[in-house]
C-alpha positions as CSV (number, residue, x, y, z in Angstrom):
1,M,3.1,23.0,-30.6
2,K,5.1,21.2,-33.6
3,K,7.0,18.0,-32.1
4,I,10.8,19.1,-31.6
5,S,13.9,16.7,-31.6
6,T,15.3,15.4,-28.3
7,A,18.5,17.3,-29.1
8,K,17.0,20.6,-29.2
9,I,14.6,20.0,-25.9
10,K,18.0,19.3,-24.4
11,S,19.6,23.1,-25.5
12,Q,16.4,24.9,-23.9
13,A,16.5,23.3,-21.2
14,A,20.5,24.2,-20.9
15,K,18.9,27.4,-21.2
16,K,16.2,27.8,-19.5
17,K,14.8,26.9,-16.0
18,V,12.2,24.2,-16.8
19,T,9.4,22.2,-15.5
20,I,8.5,18.7,-17.7
21,G,5.5,17.3,-16.6
22,M,5.4,13.3,-17.8
23,D,2.0,11.2,-18.5
24,L,3.5,7.2,-17.6
25,G,2.1,4.7,-20.3
26,D,2.5,1.0,-20.6
27,R,4.1,1.3,-24.2
28,S,4.8,5.4,-24.3
29,S,5.3,8.4,-22.3
30,R,4.3,11.7,-23.5
31,Y,6.4,14.4,-21.6
32,C,5.9,18.6,-22.1
33,L,8.4,20.8,-21.2
34,L,7.2,24.8,-20.0
35,D,9.6,27.7,-19.9
36,E,9.4,29.7,-16.3
37,E,7.1,31.9,-18.1
38,G,4.2,28.6,-18.4
39,V,5.1,28.8,-22.1
40,V,5.6,25.5,-23.5
41,I,8.9,25.0,-25.6
42,G,8.6,21.3,-26.5
43,E,6.0,18.3,-26.5
44,A,6.7,14.7,-27.9
45,S,6.3,11.3,-26.1
46,T,9.1,8.8,-25.1
47,P,9.0,4.6,-25.0
48,T,8.7,4.1,-21.1
49,T,12.1,2.1,-20.8
50,K,14.9,2.5,-19.1
51,A,16.4,3.3,-22.5
52,G,14.2,5.4,-23.7
53,I,13.7,7.7,-20.6
54,A,17.8,7.9,-20.1
55,K,17.7,9.4,-23.8
56,V,16.1,12.2,-22.7
57,F,16.4,12.7,-20.0
58,G,19.9,11.6,-19.2
59,A,22.0,14.4,-20.2
60,M,19.5,17.1,-19.3
61,A,20.0,20.1,-16.7
62,R,18.3,19.6,-13.8
63,C,14.5,20.3,-13.8
64,R,11.9,19.7,-12.6
65,I,9.8,16.7,-13.4
66,A,6.1,16.0,-12.4
67,L,4.5,12.4,-13.1
68,E,1.6,9.9,-12.1
69,V,1.8,7.4,-9.4
70,G,1.4,3.6,-11.1
71,G,3.0,0.6,-12.3
72,H,5.9,2.5,-13.8
73,S,6.5,5.4,-11.2
74,P,8.6,3.4,-8.9
75,W,11.7,2.6,-11.0
76,V,11.1,5.7,-13.4
77,S,11.5,8.3,-10.5
78,R,13.8,6.4,-9.2
79,Q,16.0,6.4,-12.6
80,L,14.9,10.5,-12.8
81,Q,16.7,11.0,-9.9
82,E,19.7,9.4,-10.5
83,F,19.9,11.4,-13.3
84,G,19.8,14.5,-10.8
85,H,16.2,16.1,-12.1
86,E,14.1,17.2,-9.0
87,V,11.1,14.2,-9.5
88,I,7.4,15.0,-7.9
89,V,5.2,11.8,-8.2
90,A,1.6,13.2,-8.1
91,N,-1.3,11.4,-6.5
92,P,-4.2,11.9,-9.3
93,R,-6.7,10.7,-6.3
94,N,-5.9,13.5,-4.6
95,V,-5.8,16.4,-7.7
96,R,-9.3,16.9,-9.5
97,L,-7.9,19.2,-12.8
98,I,-6.3,15.4,-14.1
99,G,-9.0,12.2,-12.3
100,E,-12.1,13.9,-13.4
101,S,-11.0,16.1,-16.4
102,T,-13.8,15.7,-19.5
103,R,-10.8,16.4,-21.3
104,K,-8.6,13.6,-20.7
105,D,-5.9,12.7,-22.8
106,D,-2.0,11.9,-22.3
107,R,-0.8,15.1,-24.1
108,L,-3.8,17.3,-21.4
109,D,-2.4,15.5,-18.7
110,A,0.8,16.0,-19.1
111,R,0.6,19.5,-19.6
112,T,-1.9,20.2,-16.9
113,L,1.6,18.3,-14.3
114,A,4.0,20.9,-16.0
115,R,1.4,23.6,-14.8
116,L,0.8,22.2,-11.2
117,A,4.4,21.6,-10.8
118,R,5.6,24.9,-11.3
119,I,3.4,26.7,-9.4
120,D,3.5,24.9,-6.5
121,P,4.3,20.8,-6.2
122,L,2.3,20.9,-3.0
123,L,-0.7,21.1,-5.7
124,L,-0.1,17.8,-6.9
125,S,-0.2,15.9,-3.5
126,P,3.6,14.7,-3.7
127,V,4.0,10.4,-2.9
128,R,7.0,9.1,-1.9
129,H,8.3,5.5,-3.0
130,R,10.0,3.1,-1.0
131,G,13.6,2.1,-2.4
132,A,14.7,-0.4,-4.4
133,E,15.4,-3.1,-2.1
134,A,12.9,-2.8,0.4
135,Q,10.2,-2.5,-3.3
136,A,12.3,-6.1,-4.1
137,D,11.4,-7.9,-0.5
138,L,8.0,-6.0,-0.3
139,A,7.2,-8.1,-4.3
140,V,7.7,-11.5,-2.3
141,I,4.9,-10.5,0.1
142,R,2.6,-9.6,-2.6
143,A,3.6,-13.1,-4.4
144,R,2.6,-14.8,-1.3
145,R,-1.0,-13.0,-0.7
146,V,-1.7,-13.9,-4.6
147,L,-1.1,-17.8,-3.7
148,V,-3.1,-17.2,-0.9
149,R,-6.2,-15.9,-3.0
150,A,-6.0,-18.2,-5.7
151,R,-5.9,-21.0,-2.6
152,T,-9.1,-19.2,-1.2
153,M,-10.8,-19.7,-4.3
154,L,-10.2,-23.1,-5.1
155,I,-11.4,-23.8,-1.6
156,N,-14.4,-21.8,-1.8
157,A,-15.1,-23.6,-5.4
158,A,-14.7,-26.9,-3.4
159,R,-17.0,-26.5,-1.1
160,G,-19.3,-24.8,-3.2
161,L,-19.5,-27.9,-5.8
162,T,-19.7,-30.4,-2.8
163,K,-22.9,-28.7,-1.4
164,S,-24.5,-28.6,-4.7
165,F,-24.5,-32.2,-4.9
166,G,-26.2,-32.4,-0.7
167,E,-22.8,-32.9,0.2
168,R,-19.9,-31.1,2.1
169,L,-16.2,-31.3,2.8
170,R,-15.2,-31.7,6.5
171,K,-14.2,-28.5,8.1
172,C,-10.4,-27.6,8.3
173,G,-7.9,-25.1,8.5
174,A,-6.2,-23.5,4.8
175,G,-2.9,-25.2,5.5
176,Q,-4.6,-28.9,6.3
177,V,-6.6,-28.9,2.3
178,A,-5.7,-32.7,0.7
179,P,-7.4,-34.5,-1.9
180,T,-7.7,-36.8,1.0
181,L,-10.5,-34.8,2.1
182,A,-12.4,-35.5,-0.8
183,A,-12.8,-39.6,0.7
184,Q,-16.0,-39.6,1.9
185,L,-17.4,-38.2,-0.9
186,S,-19.2,-40.2,-3.9
187,A,-17.3,-41.1,-6.9
188,E,-19.0,-38.4,-9.5
189,V,-18.2,-35.4,-6.8
190,R,-14.3,-36.8,-6.2
191,A,-13.7,-36.5,-10.3
192,A,-14.2,-32.9,-9.8
193,V,-13.4,-31.7,-6.4
194,V,-10.0,-33.7,-6.2
195,P,-8.2,-32.1,-8.7
196,L,-9.1,-28.7,-7.1
197,L,-7.4,-30.4,-4.1
198,A,-4.8,-31.1,-5.6
199,E,-4.1,-27.7,-6.4
200,V,-4.9,-26.1,-2.8
201,E,-2.2,-28.6,-1.4
202,A,0.4,-27.6,-3.9
203,L,0.0,-24.1,-3.3
204,N,0.4,-24.8,0.5
205,Q,3.6,-25.7,-0.6
206,R,4.7,-22.9,-2.0
207,I,3.3,-20.6,0.3
208,A,5.0,-22.2,3.2
209,A,8.2,-21.4,1.6
210,Y,7.2,-17.7,0.8
211,D,6.9,-17.5,4.5
212,R,10.5,-19.5,4.8
213,Q,11.7,-17.2,3.2
214,L,10.0,-14.2,5.0
215,E,11.3,-15.2,8.2
216,Q,14.9,-15.2,6.3
217,L,14.4,-11.7,4.9
218,V,13.6,-11.3,8.6
219,K,16.9,-12.5,10.6
220,E,19.2,-10.8,7.9
221,H,17.6,-7.6,7.4
222,Y,15.4,-6.4,9.4
223,P,15.8,-7.0,13.2
224,E,13.1,-4.3,14.3
225,V,10.4,-6.7,13.4
226,E,11.3,-8.5,16.2
227,R,10.1,-5.8,18.8
228,L,7.5,-4.9,16.6
229,T,6.2,-8.9,17.1
230,Q,5.6,-8.3,20.9
231,V,2.4,-7.1,20.2
232,K,-0.1,-9.9,20.9
233,G,-2.0,-10.4,17.3
234,V,1.1,-8.3,15.4
235,G,2.8,-11.4,13.5
236,T,6.5,-11.7,11.5
237,L,3.8,-10.9,8.2
238,I,1.8,-8.0,9.7
239,A,5.3,-6.4,10.8
240,L,7.8,-6.7,8.2
241,T,5.0,-5.8,6.2
242,F,4.4,-2.4,8.1
243,V,7.9,-2.2,8.1
244,L,8.3,-2.3,4.5
245,T,5.4,0.1,3.4
246,V,6.9,2.7,5.4
247,D,10.2,2.3,4.8
248,D,12.0,5.3,6.6
249,P,10.0,6.4,10.4
250,N,11.3,9.2,10.5
251,R,9.2,10.2,7.5
252,F,6.5,11.4,10.2
253,Q,6.5,14.2,12.5
254,R,4.3,11.8,15.1
255,S,3.7,8.8,15.5
256,R,-0.2,9.4,15.0
257,D,0.3,10.7,11.6
258,V,1.0,7.0,10.3
259,G,-2.8,6.2,11.1
260,C,-3.7,8.4,8.2
261,Y,-0.8,7.1,6.1
262,M,-3.1,3.9,6.1
263,G,-6.2,5.2,5.1
264,L,-7.4,4.0,8.9
265,R,-9.0,7.9,9.6
266,P,-12.6,9.7,9.4
267,G,-12.7,11.1,6.2
268,R,-14.3,15.4,7.1
269,R,-15.8,17.8,4.9
270,N,-17.0,20.3,7.4
271,S,-18.8,23.6,6.3
272,G,-19.7,25.7,8.5
273,K,-21.8,24.3,10.8
274,S,-22.2,20.9,8.6
275,E,-19.9,18.0,9.9
276,P,-21.1,15.1,8.8
277,Q,-19.7,11.8,10.4
278,L,-18.1,10.3,6.9
279,H,-16.2,7.1,6.4
280,I,-12.0,6.3,7.1
281,S,-10.2,7.8,3.7
282,K,-9.0,4.1,2.4
283,E,-5.8,5.9,1.0
284,G,-2.6,4.5,0.9
285,D,-1.8,0.3,0.7
286,C,-4.8,-1.5,1.1
287,Y,-3.2,-4.4,1.5
288,M,-1.4,-3.1,4.2
289,R,-4.8,-1.7,6.2
290,S,-6.4,-5.7,5.9
291,L,-3.3,-6.7,8.2
292,L,-3.8,-3.9,10.4
293,V,-7.4,-4.7,10.3
294,Q,-6.6,-8.7,10.9
295,G,-4.9,-7.9,14.1
296,A,-7.1,-5.7,15.2
297,H,-9.7,-8.6,15.1
298,Y,-7.6,-11.0,17.3
299,I,-6.9,-8.5,19.7
300,L,-10.1,-7.8,20.1
301,G,-11.6,-11.7,19.6
302,P,-11.7,-14.3,22.0
303,F,-7.6,-15.8,21.7
304,G,-7.0,-11.4,22.5
305,I,-4.7,-11.2,25.3
306,D,-5.9,-8.7,27.7
307,C,-3.8,-4.6,27.4
308,D,-4.6,-1.3,27.3
309,L,-5.5,-1.4,23.6
310,R,-7.9,-4.8,23.6
311,R,-9.4,-2.9,27.2
312,W,-10.3,0.7,24.8
313,G,-11.6,-1.2,21.6
314,L,-14.1,-3.5,24.0
315,K,-15.1,-0.4,25.4
316,M,-16.2,0.9,22.3
317,S,-17.5,-1.8,21.3
318,E,-19.8,-1.7,24.3
319,R,-21.2,2.2,23.3
320,G,-23.8,-0.2,21.5
321,G,-25.2,1.2,17.6
322,K,-25.5,-0.3,14.5
323,S,-21.4,-0.8,13.2
324,A,-20.1,-0.7,17.5
325,K,-18.0,-3.3,16.5
326,K,-16.9,-2.6,13.5
327,R,-15.9,1.0,14.6
328,A,-13.9,-0.6,17.2
329,V,-12.0,-3.0,15.3
330,V,-11.3,0.2,12.6
331,A,-10.1,2.5,15.7
332,V,-8.1,-0.5,16.9
333,A,-6.4,-1.1,13.4
334,R,-5.4,3.1,13.6
335,K,-4.1,2.7,17.5
336,L,-2.4,-0.7,15.8
337,A,-0.2,1.3,13.1
338,V,0.6,4.1,15.7
339,L,1.4,1.7,18.2
340,L,3.9,0.0,16.1
341,H,5.8,3.4,14.5
342,K,6.0,4.6,18.3
343,L,7.9,1.0,19.4
344,W,9.4,0.9,15.7
345,M,10.8,5.0,16.7
346,S,11.5,4.4,20.5
347,G,13.2,1.1,20.3
348,E,11.2,0.2,23.6
349,D,10.1,-2.8,24.6
350,Y,6.2,-3.5,25.0
351,D,4.0,-2.6,28.0
352,P,0.6,-3.5,27.1
353,F,-0.2,-2.1,30.3
354,R,1.4,1.1,30.1
355,N,-1.7,3.4,30.1
356,S,-3.1,2.0,33.1
357,R,0.4,2.2,34.9
358,Q,0.7,5.7,34.2
359,L,-3.5,6.6,34.9
360,V,-3.0,4.9,38.5
361,A,0.2,6.4,38.9
362,R,-1.7,10.0,38.3
363,A,-4.6,9.0,40.9
364,A,-1.8,8.1,43.1
């Protein structure tokens, strides 16, 4: 198929009902146009910039455009929607024709996206991106996460270096790490460890600044976070990340669907009488899932407050088995996601013993 000019592509799109598949690249993006009969009427590439996207698709008649989820897909999809196009963001993890193809390149990926979008968009397992404001606020949380990871790596390196000399740094929380922690070490160890501890101290200050920024965001833009933090084990970080990740609570028909969205439901591969027990799907945002698991650990841990959720999780962990405690933590994390969405949608105050009271009332 020969390349055609942008002007010719626009003229053909105006005459026919066109479906476009677009394979986003870091520098340039490849796209393919199909007509109503599925015939390729044009293929070309454009720079992956706002100006490049606008030049090709800005004045084009309304089309259905399919693209893969990726680093550039949020802003590209929003820009294309502003131009009036129907945009489908495909999840390549669920589309084997793309992810597991033995002939994979940008041109063929664009063609495959266009053909699937032309037949049935649901075949692409469409992904819904959050709004620009929510993405900007979520970027603050992700930047904080990077600093926390760097702090953990530096602390582990400092403790590992001291152990190799037969010495140890005293125990303390990550927020209390400072160069003074190495005062009891030998001179040769201090020369290597003190700079690391100084970097940790600087990171603690930056992380604290991010925490203050998140608290300010909650006060100004996200009052619903205060309702979610009524659940013991859910702090501002977990509640705000949950709100920004979900973005629109009305997108789910049932609160139970949120557990699946977070990747906390068991996988399923049933065939005939075979019903194997699989691990959780781990779809969705991995950081949000890890925060929910952290909250579940607190709820089931020694400092957890008595409530229906804790009782249910402890009862599950008492069933025995090699992974009973792990299963209970994941199950509580899934129920925690459902609970947070229910509180958000209903606007009710959190009642930690609501289910227990209902059971007593039924028995009476």
